[in-house]
DSSP file (Angstrom, degrees, kcal/mol; ACC not computed):
  #  RESIDUE AA STRUCTURE BP1 BP2  ACC     N-H-->O    O-->H-N    N-H-->O    O-->H-N    TCO  KAPPA ALPHA  PHI   PSI    X-CA   Y-CA   Z-CA
    1    1 A M              0   0    0      0, 0.0     2,-0.1     0, 0.0     0, 0.0   0.000 360.0 360.0 360.0 131.9  114.8   88.5   95.2
    2    2 A D     >  -     0   0    0      1,-0.1     4,-2.5     4,-0.0     5,-0.2  -0.334 360.0 -97.0 -90.0 175.9  112.2   86.5   93.3
    3    3 A T  H  > S+     0   0    0      1,-0.2     4,-2.6     2,-0.2     5,-0.2   0.867 120.6  55.9 -59.6 -41.1  108.8   87.6   92.1
    4    4 A L  H  > S+     0   0    0      2,-0.2     4,-2.1     1,-0.2    -1,-0.2   0.939 108.9  46.7 -55.4 -52.0  107.0   86.0   95.0
    5    5 A D  H  > S+     0   0    0      1,-0.2     4,-2.5     2,-0.2    -2,-0.2   0.937 112.7  51.5 -59.1 -51.7  109.1   88.0   97.6
    6    6 A R  H  X S+     0   0    0     -4,-2.5     4,-2.2     1,-0.2    -1,-0.2   0.917 111.3  45.3 -53.4 -46.9  108.5   91.2   95.6
    7    7 A S  H  X S+     0   0    0     -4,-2.6     4,-1.8     1,-0.2    -1,-0.2   0.802 111.2  51.8 -72.3 -29.2  104.8   90.8   95.4
    8    8 A R  H  X S+     0   0    0     -4,-2.1     4,-2.4    -5,-0.2    -1,-0.2   0.868 110.0  51.0 -68.1 -39.7  104.5   90.0   99.1
    9    9 A G  H  X S+     0   0    0     -4,-2.5     4,-2.0     2,-0.2    -2,-0.2   0.879 110.9  48.7 -60.8 -39.5  106.6   93.1   99.8
   10   10 A A  H  X S+     0   0    0     -4,-2.2     4,-2.5     1,-0.2     5,-0.2   0.890 109.8  52.0 -71.9 -38.7  104.2   95.2   97.7
   11   11 A L  H  X S+     0   0    0     -4,-1.8     4,-2.2     2,-0.2    -2,-0.2   0.922 110.7  48.3 -57.6 -47.4  101.2   93.6   99.5
   12   12 A G  H  X S+     0   0    0     -4,-2.4     4,-1.9     2,-0.2    -2,-0.2   0.866 110.8  48.2 -61.9 -38.9  102.7   94.5  102.8
   13   13 A V  H  X S+     0   0    0     -4,-2.0     4,-2.0     1,-0.2    -2,-0.2   0.924 114.5  46.3 -72.4 -42.8  103.4   98.2  101.8
   14   14 A T  H  X S+     0   0    0     -4,-2.5     4,-2.6     1,-0.2    -2,-0.2   0.879 111.4  53.3 -68.8 -33.0   99.9   98.7  100.3
   15   15 A S  H  X S+     0   0    0     -4,-2.2     4,-2.8    -5,-0.2    -1,-0.2   0.902 108.0  49.8 -67.5 -37.1   98.3   97.0  103.5
   16   16 A I  H  X S+     0   0    0     -4,-1.9     4,-2.4     2,-0.2    -1,-0.2   0.901 111.5  48.7 -65.2 -39.8  100.2   99.4  105.7
   17   17 A A  H  X S+     0   0    0     -4,-2.0     4,-2.4     2,-0.2    -2,-0.2   0.899 111.8  49.6 -69.1 -38.1   99.0  102.4  103.6
   18   18 A F  H  X S+     0   0    0     -4,-2.6     4,-3.2     2,-0.2     5,-0.3   0.951 111.4  48.7 -61.0 -49.1   95.4  101.0  103.8
   19   19 A A  H  X S+     0   0    0     -4,-2.8     4,-2.6     1,-0.2    -2,-0.2   0.929 113.1  47.4 -59.0 -44.8   95.7  100.6  107.6
   20   20 A V  H  X S+     0   0    0     -4,-2.4     4,-2.4     2,-0.2    -1,-0.2   0.905 113.5  47.2 -66.7 -42.4   97.0  104.1  108.1
   21   21 A G  H  X S+     0   0    0     -4,-2.4     4,-2.7     2,-0.2    -1,-0.2   0.926 112.4  50.4 -63.3 -41.4   94.3  105.6  105.8
   22   22 A F  H  X S+     0   0    0     -4,-3.2     4,-2.5    -5,-0.2    -2,-0.2   0.914 111.0  48.3 -64.5 -40.5   91.7  103.7  107.6
   23   23 A A  H  X S+     0   0    0     -4,-2.6     4,-2.8    -5,-0.3    -1,-0.2   0.929 112.9  48.1 -64.4 -41.2   92.9  104.9  111.0
   24   24 A I  H  X S+     0   0    0     -4,-2.4     4,-2.1     2,-0.2    -2,-0.2   0.929 111.2  50.8 -63.1 -44.9   93.1  108.5  109.9
   25   25 A H  H  X S+     0   0    0     -4,-2.7     4,-1.7     1,-0.2    -1,-0.2   0.932 112.5  45.4 -54.7 -51.4   89.6  108.3  108.4
   26   26 A N  H  X S+     0   0    0     -4,-2.5     4,-1.9     1,-0.2    -2,-0.2   0.875 107.8  57.4 -68.3 -37.4   88.2  106.9  111.6
   27   27 A A  H  X S+     0   0    0     -4,-2.8     4,-2.9     1,-0.2    -1,-0.2   0.885 104.5  53.3 -56.9 -37.5   90.0  109.4  113.8
   28   28 A D  H  X S+     0   0    0     -4,-2.1     4,-2.6     2,-0.2     5,-0.3   0.909 107.0  51.5 -65.5 -40.7   88.3  112.2  111.7
   29   29 A H  H  X S+     0   0    0     -4,-1.7     4,-1.2     2,-0.2    -2,-0.2   0.905 112.3  46.3 -64.7 -35.9   84.9  110.5  112.5
   30   30 A V  H  < S+     0   0    0     -4,-1.9    -2,-0.2     2,-0.2    -1,-0.2   0.911 112.6  51.3 -66.9 -44.5   85.8  110.5  116.3
   31   31 A R  H  < S+     0   0    0     -4,-2.9    -2,-0.2     1,-0.2    -1,-0.2   0.913 114.9  40.0 -61.1 -40.9   87.0  114.1  116.0
   32   32 A R  H  < S-     0   0    0     -4,-2.6    -1,-0.2    -5,-0.2    -2,-0.2   0.712 116.4-119.1 -81.6 -18.4   83.8  115.3  114.4
   33   33 A G    ><  -     0   0    0     -4,-1.2     3,-0.5    -5,-0.3    -1,-0.1   0.008  13.7 -99.1  94.1 155.1   81.6  113.1  116.6
   34   34 A F  G >  S+     0   0    0      1,-0.2     3,-0.6     2,-0.1    -1,-0.1   0.366 100.1  90.2 -92.0   3.1   79.2  110.4  115.8
   35   35 A D  G 3  S+     0   0    0      1,-0.2    -1,-0.2    -3,-0.2    -2,-0.1   0.789  91.0  44.4 -73.5 -24.3   76.1  112.6  116.0
   36   36 A E  G <  S+     0   0    0     -3,-0.5     2,-0.5    -4,-0.1    -1,-0.2   0.471  94.0  99.8 -94.6  -1.7   76.3  113.6  112.3
   37   37 A V  S <  S-     0   0    0     -3,-0.6     5,-0.0    -8,-0.1    -3,-0.0  -0.759  74.1-127.8 -89.7 120.7   77.0  109.9  111.1
   38   38 A R     >  -     0   0    0     -2,-0.5     4,-1.6     1,-0.1     3,-0.4  -0.214  20.4-117.6 -62.6 157.7   74.1  108.0  109.8
   39   39 A D  H  > S+     0   0    0      1,-0.2     4,-2.5     2,-0.2     5,-0.2   0.829 114.8  57.9 -69.8 -30.3   73.5  104.5  111.4
   40   40 A G  H  > S+     0   0    0      1,-0.2     4,-2.0     2,-0.2    -1,-0.2   0.834 105.3  50.3 -70.2 -27.0   74.1  102.8  108.0
   41   41 A V  H  > S+     0   0    0     -3,-0.4     4,-2.7     2,-0.2    -1,-0.2   0.871 111.0  48.9 -74.3 -39.2   77.5  104.4  107.9
   42   42 A I  H  X S+     0   0    0     -4,-1.6     4,-2.1     2,-0.2    -2,-0.2   0.914 114.6  45.4 -66.5 -42.1   78.3  103.1  111.4
   43   43 A A  H  X S+     0   0    0     -4,-2.5     4,-2.0     2,-0.2    -2,-0.2   0.912 115.1  46.3 -66.0 -42.1   77.1   99.7  110.5
   44   44 A G  H  X S+     0   0    0     -4,-2.0     4,-2.6    -5,-0.2    -2,-0.2   0.875 111.3  53.0 -68.4 -40.0   79.0   99.7  107.3
   45   45 A G  H  X S+     0   0    0     -4,-2.7     4,-2.2     2,-0.2    -2,-0.2   0.877 108.4  51.5 -56.6 -44.0   82.2  101.1  109.1
   46   46 A T  H  X S+     0   0    0     -4,-2.1     4,-1.7     2,-0.2    -2,-0.2   0.896 110.1  47.6 -62.8 -44.9   81.9   98.2  111.5
   47   47 A L  H  X S+     0   0    0     -4,-2.0     4,-2.5     2,-0.2     5,-0.3   0.925 110.8  51.6 -59.2 -47.6   81.7   95.7  108.8
   48   48 A V  H  X S+     0   0    0     -4,-2.6     4,-2.8     1,-0.2    -2,-0.2   0.895 107.5  53.7 -61.4 -36.6   84.7   97.2  107.0
   49   49 A A  H  X S+     0   0    0     -4,-2.2     4,-1.7     1,-0.2    -1,-0.2   0.874 110.2  46.4 -63.8 -36.5   86.7   97.1  110.2
   50   50 A M  H  X S+     0   0    0     -4,-1.7     4,-1.7     2,-0.2    -2,-0.2   0.881 113.8  46.7 -75.8 -33.1   86.1   93.5  110.6
   51   51 A M  H  X S+     0   0    0     -4,-2.5     4,-2.9     2,-0.2    -2,-0.2   0.902 112.2  52.5 -68.0 -41.8   86.9   92.7  107.0
   52   52 A A  H  X S+     0   0    0     -4,-2.8     4,-2.7    -5,-0.3     5,-0.3   0.890 106.4  54.1 -61.3 -41.1   90.0   94.9  107.2
   53   53 A A  H  X S+     0   0    0     -4,-1.7     4,-2.2    -5,-0.2    -1,-0.2   0.931 109.9  45.2 -62.6 -43.0   91.1   92.9  110.3
   54   54 A V  H  X S+     0   0    0     -4,-1.7     4,-2.7     2,-0.2     5,-0.2   0.978 115.7  48.5 -64.7 -53.4   90.8   89.5  108.5
   55   55 A M  H  X S+     0   0    0     -4,-2.9     4,-1.8     1,-0.2    -2,-0.2   0.888 113.9  43.9 -58.7 -40.0   92.6   91.0  105.5
   56   56 A L  H  X S+     0   0    0     -4,-2.7     4,-2.9     2,-0.2    -1,-0.2   0.863 112.1  53.8 -70.6 -35.9   95.5   92.5  107.5
   57   57 A T  H  X S+     0   0    0     -4,-2.2     4,-2.4    -5,-0.3    -2,-0.2   0.922 109.1  48.7 -69.3 -42.6   95.8   89.4  109.7
   58   58 A L  H  <>S+     0   0    0     -4,-2.7     5,-2.3     2,-0.2     4,-0.4   0.891 112.5  48.6 -64.4 -36.7   96.2   87.3  106.5
   59   59 A V  H ><5S+     0   0    0     -4,-1.8     3,-1.8    -5,-0.2    -2,-0.2   0.978 112.8  47.3 -61.3 -55.7   98.9   89.7  105.1
   60   60 A V  H 3<5S+     0   0    0     -4,-2.9    -2,-0.2     1,-0.3    -1,-0.2   0.889 113.3  48.1 -59.1 -37.8  100.8   89.7  108.4
   61   61 A L  T 3<5S-     0   0    0     -4,-2.4    -1,-0.3    -5,-0.2    -2,-0.2   0.554 107.5-131.5 -77.5  -6.4  100.7   86.0  108.6
   62   62 A R  T < 5 +     0   0    0     -3,-1.8    -3,-0.2    -4,-0.4     2,-0.2   0.864  40.5 179.1  53.4  41.3  101.8   85.8  104.9
   63   63 A H    > < -     0   0    0     -5,-2.3     3,-2.4    -6,-0.2    -1,-0.2  -0.448  37.5-122.8 -71.4 142.4   99.0   83.4  104.2
   64   64 A R  T 3  S+     0   0    0      1,-0.3     4,-0.3    -2,-0.2    -1,-0.1   0.666 111.1  56.7 -65.7 -11.1   98.7   82.2  100.7
   65   65 A A  T 3> S+     0   0    0      1,-0.2     4,-3.0     2,-0.1    -1,-0.3   0.513  79.8  96.8 -87.4  -6.3   95.2   83.5  100.5
   66   66 A A  H <> S+     0   0    0     -3,-2.4     4,-2.9    -8,-0.3     5,-0.2   0.888  80.6  48.4 -50.1 -52.3   96.2   87.0  101.4
   67   67 A P  H  > S+     0   0    0      0, 0.0     4,-2.1     0, 0.0    -1,-0.2   0.935 115.5  44.9 -65.4 -42.3   96.4   88.5   97.8
   68   68 A A  H  > S+     0   0    0     -4,-0.3     4,-2.5     1,-0.2     5,-0.2   0.913 112.5  50.7 -63.5 -41.4   93.1   87.0   96.9
   69   69 A A  H  X S+     0   0    0     -4,-3.0     4,-3.3     1,-0.2     5,-0.4   0.912 111.3  49.8 -64.0 -41.7   91.4   88.1  100.1
   70   70 A C  H  X S+     0   0    0     -4,-2.9     4,-2.1    -5,-0.3     5,-0.3   0.900 111.4  48.1 -61.7 -39.7   92.9   91.7   99.6
   71   71 A A  H  X S+     0   0    0     -4,-2.1     4,-1.9    -5,-0.2    -2,-0.2   0.945 118.2  40.0 -67.1 -46.4   91.6   91.9   96.1
   72   72 A V  H  X S+     0   0    0     -4,-2.5     4,-2.3     2,-0.2    -2,-0.2   0.936 120.9  42.4 -66.8 -50.3   88.0   90.6   97.1
   73   73 A I  H  X S+     0   0    0     -4,-3.3     4,-2.7    -5,-0.2     5,-0.2   0.924 114.2  51.5 -67.8 -42.0   87.8   92.6  100.4
   74   74 A G  H  X S+     0   0    0     -4,-2.1     4,-2.2    -5,-0.4    -1,-0.2   0.914 112.2  44.6 -61.7 -44.9   89.2   95.7   98.9
   75   75 A A  H  X S+     0   0    0     -4,-1.9     4,-2.5    -5,-0.3    -1,-0.2   0.889 113.2  53.0 -64.1 -39.3   86.8   95.7   96.0
   76   76 A T  H  X S+     0   0    0     -4,-2.3     4,-2.5     1,-0.2    -2,-0.2   0.939 109.9  47.0 -55.9 -49.5   84.0   95.0   98.4
   77   77 A I  H  X S+     0   0    0     -4,-2.7     4,-2.6     1,-0.2     5,-0.2   0.876 110.6  52.9 -62.3 -42.7   84.9   97.9  100.6
   78   78 A A  H  X S+     0   0    0     -4,-2.2     4,-1.8    -5,-0.2    -1,-0.2   0.917 113.4  42.6 -63.6 -45.1   85.2  100.2   97.5
   79   79 A V  H  X S+     0   0    0     -4,-2.5     4,-2.0     2,-0.2    -2,-0.2   0.882 114.9  50.5 -68.2 -38.4   81.8   99.3   96.3
   80   80 A G  H  X S+     0   0    0     -4,-2.5     4,-2.4    -5,-0.2    -2,-0.2   0.896 110.4  47.9 -66.4 -45.4   80.3   99.5   99.7
   81   81 A V  H  X S+     0   0    0     -4,-2.6     4,-2.3     2,-0.2    -1,-0.2   0.883 110.0  53.7 -65.4 -40.2   81.6  102.8  100.5
   82   82 A S  H  < S+     0   0    0     -4,-1.8     9,-0.3    -5,-0.2    10,-0.3   0.893 110.8  46.4 -60.2 -39.8   80.5  104.2   97.2
   83   83 A I  H >< S+     0   0    0     -4,-2.0     3,-1.3     1,-0.2     4,-0.3   0.932 114.0  46.6 -71.8 -43.6   77.0  103.1   97.8
   84   84 A L  H 3< S+     0   0    0     -4,-2.4     3,-0.4     1,-0.2    -2,-0.2   0.797 115.4  46.2 -66.0 -30.7   76.8  104.4  101.4
   85   85 A R  T >X>S+     0   0    0     -4,-2.3     4,-2.8     1,-0.2     3,-0.7   0.249  78.9 108.1 -97.0  13.3   78.3  107.7  100.4
   86   86 A R  H <>5S+     0   0    0     -3,-1.3     4,-1.8     1,-0.3    -1,-0.2   0.863  80.6  49.2 -60.9 -34.8   76.0  108.2   97.3
   87   87 A N  H 345S+     0   0    0     -3,-0.4    -1,-0.3    -4,-0.3    -2,-0.1   0.765 114.6  44.3 -75.7 -20.8   74.0  110.9   99.1
   88   88 A D  H <45S+     0   0    0     -3,-0.7    -2,-0.2    -4,-0.1    -1,-0.2   0.882 136.2   9.1 -87.8 -40.1   77.1  112.8  100.2
   89   89 A Y  H  <5S-     0   0    0     -4,-2.8    -3,-0.2    -7,-0.2    -2,-0.2   0.449  88.1-126.7-122.0  -4.0   79.1  112.6   96.9
   90   90 A S     << +     0   0    0     -4,-1.8    -4,-0.2    -5,-0.5    -3,-0.1   0.905  59.1 142.9  54.4  51.1   76.8  111.3   94.3
   91   91 A L        +     0   0    0     -9,-0.3     2,-0.3    -6,-0.2    -5,-0.1   0.640  61.7  34.2 -91.7 -15.3   79.2  108.5   93.3
   92   92 A A  S    S-     0   0    0    -10,-0.3     2,-0.0    -9,-0.1     3,-0.0  -0.824  91.9 -89.3-136.6 169.1   76.6  105.8   92.7
   93   93 A I        -     0   0    0     -2,-0.3     2,-0.7     1,-0.1    -7,-0.1  -0.314  55.1 -89.0 -74.5 165.9   72.9  105.5   91.4
   94   94 A D        -     0   0    0      1,-0.2    -1,-0.1    -8,-0.1   -11,-0.0  -0.724  43.3-177.2 -84.4 112.5   70.0  105.8   93.9
   95   95 A W              0   0    0     -2,-0.7    -1,-0.2     1,-0.2    -2,-0.0   0.503 360.0 360.0 -86.8  -9.8   69.5  102.2   95.1
   96   96 A A              0   0    0      0, 0.0    -1,-0.2     0, 0.0    -2,-0.0   0.505 360.0 360.0 -80.9 360.0   66.5  103.1   97.3
């Protein structure tokens, strides 16, 4: 197995882990109800879902841009979640 095959395999495994975690996270939102979720979180979650769909599609298709897309989209999601959750967990400075 060459390096490219191993890296594609690792990307596939981490993409599956991301998809499972994302599904569990959203199932928890559904379980608790959306009454307690702020509008910004719903809008951000919708944007994350769209970006995740693009990212996972590129991985499944084994597109050559998949690794770069995963890096950029993953970092964007991490920063966005940190900003949106700042009031809940104090992970980021106050941007308001």
